[in-house]
C-alpha positions in Angstrom: -60.3 5.6 47.3 -62.1 3.2 45.1 -61.2 -0.5 45.0 -59.8 -0.2 41.5 -57.6 2.8 42.5 -56.3 1.0 45.6 -55.6 -2.1 43.6 -53.8 -0.1 41.0 -51.7 1.8 43.6 -50.8 -1.6 45.3 -49.8 -3.0 42.0 -47.4 0.0 41.3 -45.8 -0.4 44.7 -45.4 -4.2 44.2 -43.5 -3.4 40.9 -41.5 -0.8 42.7 -40.4 -3.2 45.2 -39.5 -5.6 42.5 -37.2 -2.8 41.1 -35.8 -2.1 44.6 -35.1 -5.8 45.4 -33.3 -6.1 41.9 -31.1 -3.0 42.7 -30.2 -4.2 46.2 -29.3 -7.8 44.7 -27.0 -6.1 42.5 -24.9 -4.0 45.0 -21.4 -5.1 45.8 -22.5 -6.1 49.3 -26.4 -6.5 49.5 -27.9 -5.8 52.7 -29.8 -9.1 53.8 -32.0 -7.1 56.3 -33.0 -4.7 53.6 -34.0 -7.7 51.2 -35.9 -9.3 53.9 -37.9 -6.1 54.6 -38.7 -5.6 51.0 -39.8 -9.3 50.4 -42.0 -9.0 53.5 -43.6 -5.8 52.2 -43.9 -7.4 48.7 -45.7 -10.3 50.2 -48.1 -8.3 52.3 -49.1 -6.2 49.3 -49.6 -9.4 47.2 -51.9 -10.8 50.1 -53.8 -7.5 50.0 -54.4 -7.6 46.2 -55.7 -11.1 46.4 -58.2 -9.9 48.9 -59.2 -7.1 46.8 -59.4 -8.9 43.5 -62.4 -11.3 43.4 -61.7 -14.6 41.6 
């Protein structure tokens, strides 16, 4: 997988996690464990994207 493809895939997953977090937050009783897990995954992806994208 090329760096561009990997970066695009990670960006899509990052956006998907945003949507999952939004949906979980709007549930009648959001699960704090699910929210924490999603936030950790989102941060991991953000860190990997920073490593892949030269600035």
